[in-house]
Structures are given as structure tokens and as C-alpha cells.
N, C-alpha and C positions, 0 to 999 in steps of 0.2 A: 147624915142628912145634909149637913152644911156643905159638904164636898159636892154632893149631887146637885144641890141648889146653885152653887157657884158655877159649876160647869154648864148648867142649863142657861144660866144668865149670860155667860160668855158666848155661848152658841147663838143665843137670841140677838145679842149685840152684833155679832158677825153677820147674821142674816140681815139685820137692818142695814148694815153697811152695803152689803151686796144689793139690797133693794134700792138704796139711794143711788149707787153707781149705775145700776141698770136704768134708772130714770133720770140720770144727770144730763148735762148739756154736751155740746160737741167738744169741749176742751178737756174731756176726761182722759186720764192716763191709760196706756195699754195695759193688758193683763200682767206682763212681766215687770212692770214698774216703769217709772220715767227714766229716760236716758240722760245721763249727765253731760254737760258741755265738754268735759275732758274726754269722754268716750267718743263724742262726735269729732273732736279734733284729732284723736288717734286714728279713727277710721279714715278720715280725709288724708292724713299723712301716709297711711299705708297705701291707699289708692294712688296717691301722687308718686310714692316711691316705686310702685309696680309699673306705673306708666312711664316713669323716668327710665327704669331698667329696660323696659321694652324698646323705648326710643333709643337708648344707648346701645342695646344689642343690635338694633337695626342699623344704626350709624356705623358701629364697628363692622358688622357684616358687609356693609357697603364699602368700607374703607380697607378691609383686610383682604389679602389675596393669598390663597394657599397654592404653593408651588410643589407639585409632586415629583418624585424621582423619575428621571427619564423624559422630562419635558422642560420647556422654558416658557416664561410668560412675558409678552411684549405689552407694555403699558402705552396706550395711545392717548393723546390729548387733542380733542377735537379732530380725531382721525389721523394725526401724525404721530409716529412712534417717538417716544421720548425716553423710555427706559427699557432695558432688557434684563429680566431677572432669571438667573440660571441656578442659583443655590436653592435646594429644597427647603421648605419651611414657609413661614408667614411673612408677608411684606405689606406695607401700607401704600394706599393710593387715594386720590381724591375721588369721592363718589361720582357715579354717573349722573348726568351725561357729560360731565367735564372730562373725566378719564375713563377709558374702557380697557379691557384686557383681551389679548389674543394668545391662545395657548398653542405652542409649537412642539410637535412630537420630535424628540431627539433619539428615539430608539433605532437600532440597526434594522435596515431593510435590505431586501434582495430583489433584483430585477433581472429577468432573462431576455436575451435578444431574440430567441426563436431561431430556427434553422435559417442560415443566411448563405446564399450561393455567392462564393467569392472566387477570385482567380489567383493562382500562385505565380511565382516569378517565371516558371518554365511554361506558362500558358495553359495549365490544366485547371479544371474547376473542382472545388470541394464544397461540401455542405458542413458548415461549422456553427455551433451554438455556444454562446458565451454567457456567463452570469456576472453580475456586479453586486457586491455588498457595499452599501453606502449608508450614510447618516448625516444629519445636520449637526455640526459640532457645537459645543456649548460656548460659542464665541459670539458676542453681540453683533459684530460686523457681518459674520456669516449668516446669522439668523435674520438680520435685516435684508441681506441680499436674497435669501430664500423667500422671504415674504414679497419682495419686489418682483422676483422672477416668476413665481408660480402661485402667488397669493395664498400661501400656506396650504396648498393642495398636493399631498404626497403622490396621489395617483397621476396628476398632471406631470409632476416631476419624473415619475417612473416612465411615463410615455415618451417624454422628451429624451430621457436617458437611453431608451431603446434606439431612438434615431441616432444618437451619438455613437452607441456601440456598433450599430450596423455599418455606418460610414467608416468608423475606425477599423473595423474588421477587414473591410475591403482594402484599406491602405496598408494595414499591417501584413496581410496575407501576401501582398504583392512583393514583399521583401524576402520571402521564403520559398524554396523549391518544395515540390510535393514529397520528394524523398526525405526531406528533413522533418516532415510532419507525419507521414505514413510510411513506416518502414518496419520490416521484420527484425531488424537489428536494433535493439533498444539503445545502443550507444550512439546511433545516428539520429535519433528522434530529438527534436529541439522544441518540444512543447513548452518547456519552462522559459526559454528565451522568447517564444511567441507571446506568452502571457505577460512577461515583464515589459516587452515593448508595447503591448496593447494597453497596459496600465499607465505607462509613461505618457502615451498619447492622450489618454482619457483624463488623467488626473488634473492637469493644468486647465484644460478646457472646462471641465465640470466645476472646478473650484471658482473660476472667474465668472462663469455664467450663472450658477445657481447657489454658490456658497456651500456646496456639498463636499464632504470628504469621502474618498474612496478607501474602503478598508481592505477589499480583496477583489481580484479579477481572476477568473478561471474559465477553462474550456469544459463545457458540459458534455458535448458530443462532437465527433468529427467523422463524417461519412463521405462516401464518394458517389457521384452520379454514375450512370451506367457506362458512358463512354470513358470517363476517367477511371472507373474501376477496371475496364478492359485494358486500358493502357497501363495501369498499375500492375495488373496481373502479368501482362506481357513483360514488363520491365523486371518484375520480381522473378519471372521464369528465366529470363536471360541472365539475371544475376546469379540465380541458383545454378544454371547450366555452366556459367563461367567458374563458379566456385567448385562445382563437381569436376569440371575438366582439370582445374588446377590440382584438386585433391587426387584425382586419378593419376595425373602425371607425377605428382609427388610420390604416390604409392608405388607406381611402377619404377620410379627411380630408386626408391628405397629397396624394393624387391630385387632389382638388378644388383644393387650393392650387396644385399644379403646373399644372393646367389653367387656372386663373384667371390665374396669372402668365404662362403661354404666350399666352393670349388677349390679355392686356394688352400683352405685348411685340409680338404680331402686329399689333394695332391701331396701336401706335406705329410699327412698321416700315412698315405699309401707308400710314399718314398721311405719314410721311417720304418714302416712295417716291412717293406721289401728288404731294406738294409738289414734290419734285425733278422728277418727270415734267412737272408743269405748268410749272415754270420752264424745263425743257429745251424743251418744246413752244412756250412763248412765245418763247423765244430763237430756236428754229428758224423759227417763223413770222415773227419780225422779220427774221431773216436772209433767209428766202425772199422776204419783201416787198421787202427791200433789193435782193436779186439781181434780182427781177422789175422793180423800178423802174429799176435800172441797165440791164437788158436792154432795157426799153422805151425808155429814153432813148437808148441806142446805136442801136437799129434798131426803130422803132415798127411799120413795116409787117410786118417779119419776126415780131415779137412777136404782132401781131394775127393773122397767118396761123397761127402755131403754136397759139395759143389757140383759134382756130377749128377746127383739126384735133383738138385735144383735146375740144372740144365735140362734133364729129361722132363721135369714137370712143366717147363716152359715150352718145350718142343712138342710134346705128345699131349693131345687133348683127351677128352673122356672117351670118345668112340674111335680113336685113331688106332690103326694097325700098322705096325712096322715090321719089315723082314730085313734084318741086318745080320751081319756077321757078329758073332758073339765075342770074337777076339779083338774087335775094334773098340776103341774108346768112344764113348764112356760105357758101352755095354759090356765091356770086358769085366767090369766089376761084378756083373751078375754071375759070371762064371768063376772068376778067380776069388772074388770076395776081398775083403780088406787084408792087406799084408800084415802078417803077424810080427810082433816085436820079438818074439822068442827065437824066430828063425835066424835073424842076424846074430843073436846071442849065441845060438848053438853052433853057428859057423865059426865062432871064435875058438882057438885052441884052448 
């Protein structure tokens, strides 16, 4: 009972406090309780620190310059260049409007001249197109020169470079013949020398005028107008005809030498063959004479009869008819026949 009574009394007192606060004056504390002076000072310090950081970041942002790779930053003071920053990273400057920055692109660029009608040393016309690879070097003097010349406008620089290329092409082409630029023989083409001379003429002029460095100069295309093409084709045809005539004469000369050598070798071979044939024939005749002599010595009558038959075979053809005396030689053999060897032996005593 006492616990319940005490709890009720406490609740009643709390209710009385609430009632009194609800009817109190204007200086009553908020529901969360009164704020201490230390908390007020802490909040003011935090707000001051945040404001200071914001101001500091703003000042740093106004004083810092970020230089990216491939570019340079020119710091101007009241419009006059005072510094050139080329190293990538952060750099300091005085905030605007005292100092401002100008960013200069240092990347490689290319510019084409377009087809240009130029004349060669031998009075013929050609259409040539060249290209130029260039960039602003990371040198303070060159960067300032670029700013003065074209006001940091790469397109303006490219347009002025085209005018330089066109005039330089006309001057350079006048030092070369057409045959040294257009030729079917690669050994006679001098495009490399043409490009080198073109670069030499451009490099110094562009450097002095714009502060630009030339990295490469090349020929994109080289064609011929109609009249130049006709003259070139005629010249090439004449050159080809000359070469063909020389080759034909050379071939005929070599063929004549070959034929003369073959005839000489043939005569030598025929002479050797005839000499060998004569020797073989002489040897065969000697052997035949020897054989005939031995045959006659061994059987004279038989040899005489065979030789007679050979003579008859040469004299009488297949349909020949002869009426001769049979006791005449060589037909006498047909009647008498070969002499017998026994008869001389029987005649001996």
C-alpha cells in the first residue's frame, strides 16, 4: 500500500510541475532543458571553423593552378605574361583579378595543304598535297611566341601554316624535274629528297614566326594534270621504246654470237667426224682387203666364182634377159662350174 501511495504522490507532483510550466512566463526553459554556455561556445566555434575552412578552400582554389599533361599554363598579371608553367601538377598564383591563367595545348597536330598546282624544273605541272605534323614545344619562349602570333588559336595557326606549305611547295618543286618525282623506275624517284628540302624550308620560317616545332613533313598524294599526264606517258613510252630497242639489239647480238659459236662447234664436230669416218673407212677397207686376200689365198676358184656372181648381180636386174655365149666369162662358170681341187692332184704322177 505504501508503494502505491508513494508512486501516486510522485506522479501528482510531476503533474503539478507540468501545470506550473504550462502557465509560466516567457523566460521558461525549452522541453530539452536549458543550453549551457559551454555548448553555445562549442557551436559557435564549429560554425567559425567551417566558415574558415570554406574561405580557405576558396582561397586555395583561387591560388592553385592544375597543369595537366600535354598542356602549358601561362600566368598573366594584369594581362601581361609573367610565368610559363610546363611541368604537370599544382602551381601557385595570385588570385584574380591580379593574375589569370591561359592554357596552351602542347599536343601533336597535323595540317594538310590540300592539292596544290605547282611547276617542276622542266616546265611541267603537277598536283601535290603535303601534310605537316607540328606542335608547340614545352619551352617558355616558344609558348610566348605562339601566344603573340595567333593568340592561342590552333585553328588560326593551322590556316597560316597551310599558306606557308603552299608557297614552300611551289619553291621546292621548281628544283626538281618531273622524272625525279614521277617515274616507273623506283631508283630514279627522289620523293625523300623532296620532303627533306620542303622541311628545311618550312622549319626555320615556322619556328621564327609562330614558335612551332615541325615533327614531320610528308607527301600525301602526287598526281598529274591532263596535259602533264599526256607528256609523261609519251616520255615513258619513248623511254620504254629505247629500252626495248637496246634489249632487242643486245638479244640479237647474243643470238648471233651463239649461232656463230654453234656453227663453229658444228664444223669442228663434222670435221672430227669425217676424219674419224675416213679412218674407220680406211681401216675397214684395209681389213676387207686383208680378208679378201686371205679368202683368195685359201680358195682362189671359189673366190673367183663368188666375185663373178657379185658382178652378175650388179649387171643383171630382176626382169633382165641376156643372151650371151656361155663360154665367155663370167658366164662360163654356169657351164664349167668351179674347178675341182682333186683334178690337179690326179694329174700329179
